[in-house]
N, C-alpha and C positions, 0 to 999 in steps of 0.2 A: 175477322177480328180487327178492330181498328187500332192503330198505333196509340200508345199512351202519349207520346211526344211526336209532333209532326216534324218532318225533315225541314231543315233550313232551306230557304230559297235564295239562290245566288243573287237575283236582281234586287232583293230587299235587304241583303246582308251588309254588315259593316265591312270596311276595307280589310280589316284583319281576317275576317272569315273568307272574304273573296280571295285573299292571298293563299289561304290554306286550300280552298277549292282548286285554284290554279296550280298550286304545287302538287296536289294529289293527281290531277289530270296529267300534268307534265311527267310525273314519276310512274303512274300506273295506267294512264290512258282513260281513266274515269275516276269518279269518286263514289264510294259505296254508300248505300242507304244508312249503314251504321255510322259512318263518319259524318254524313250530312246531319244525322240526328245529334250526334255528340257535339257538333259545332255550335249548339246553343250555349255552350260554356267552354271557353278556350282552355281552361285548366283541365277539365275532364278530357277533352280531346287530346291535349298534349300528354297527359298521363297515360292514356290508352295507346297512344302512338309509340310509347316506349316499348311496346310489344315488339316492334321492328328492331329496336336496339338490342333487346335481349335475344331475339332470333339471330341477328347478325353476330352476336358474341358466341352463340352456340353452333352456328353453321360450320366453322372450321373443325369442330370436334365431332359433330354428328352427321353433317351434310343435310341437304334439302329434303331428300326422300325420307330419311329417318325422322326429321322434325315434322314433316307433313303427316307422317303416320302417327306420331305422338299427338299432334294437335287434333287429328281426326279422331283418335281414340278418346281423347278428353271431350271433344265437342259432341260426338255421338253419345258418349256416356252421360253427358249432361242434357241430352235431347235438345241441343241447340240447332234449330232448323237452319239458321243462316250459316253458322260456322261449320257445322257438319257437312252441309251441302257445298260450302266454299272449298273445304279440303277434299271432299269427294271430287269436285271439279278439277282441282290441281292434280290429284292422283290419276284420274281418268285421262286428263289431257297429256299426262306424261306416259301414257301407254299402259297404265296399271289395270289389271282385272281384279276388282275389289273382292270378288268371290273366290279368287285363287291367288292371293298375294304370296309371292315367294320372298321370305324375309331372311336376312342374315341375322346373326346372333344379336347384334346391337339393335336392329330394327324390332326384333321380337321382344327384346328386353324393354324397349321404349313403349311398344304396344301394350305389353302386359302391365307395365308401370302406369301408363295412362288410363287403362281400364280400371285398375285398382284404385287409382287416385279418385275416380268418380264413384266407384261402387263400394269401396271399403277403406276410406282414408285412415281410419283408426286401426285397421288390421291388415295392412299391406303385408304380403307374404315376406317373411324374413329372407327367403332365398333371393327375392328381387333385390332387397337391400344389400345382401352379400355380393351379388353380381355387380351392382352399381359401385359399391365400395372398392371392389377388386380392380375395377377398370378406370375409375375417375377420382380425381382429388376433391378436396372439400370445396374449392372454388367452383369447379364445374358442377358438382352436386347442388351447391347453393344456387347457381344460375339456372340449372334444370328445374329445380323446385320452384324458383321464382317465376320462370317462364310458364310452368304449369299453372301457377296461381294467376298469372296475367291471362292465360287462355281461359281459365275458369271464370275470371271476372268478365272477360269479353262475352263469354257465353251467357252469363247472368244478365249483363246489360241488355243484350239483344233480346233475350227472352222476356225479361221483366218490362222493358220499354215497348215490347211488341213491335220491334223494328220490322218493316215489311221485307220480304225476300227480294233480293235484287233480281231484275229481269233476266240478267245473264245466267242466273243459277237455276231457273225453272227446268231447263232440259236435263239437269243433273240430279233432280230429286230422286231419292231412293223410295220408290213406291212399294217396296216389298213389305209384307206384314212383319211386324216386330216379333222376335222370338223372346219369350220370357225365360 
């Protein structure tokens, strides 16, 4: 399947785009295909990069592992090849066995919430809401739902734009048949 939008090319890009490329490489060691695609429009790129701001705001509350599990649940629930594989890579690289995840109460809550966000957003189990309300204030819940929305939007962008899978993700593909 061919991408809807080609990735930007560093050599032919504007100085502003080159600065973003350089910044991404400095921060992360590389620039992803999604970011290279989004750099056709600086506003789109900057809007989606706020995902990191939201992640950083939630990290002290939930931690990296729980947020990765939450993001993985949303991304796989949305059938986003890139994001699902990206978070699969993060979890595997951190020593996780995705077939036998041992989750604490918070991680299980975020996993369940993430799955229901993608599968039944109009009918999320009231028990999940009750657990969330019991543990977190309105600000954290607003941030968590906003973060889920950004994750969902990122999944949508990658899928609709047909952004190609990054080379570093191919060895992390989940080739198991999907269960219905």
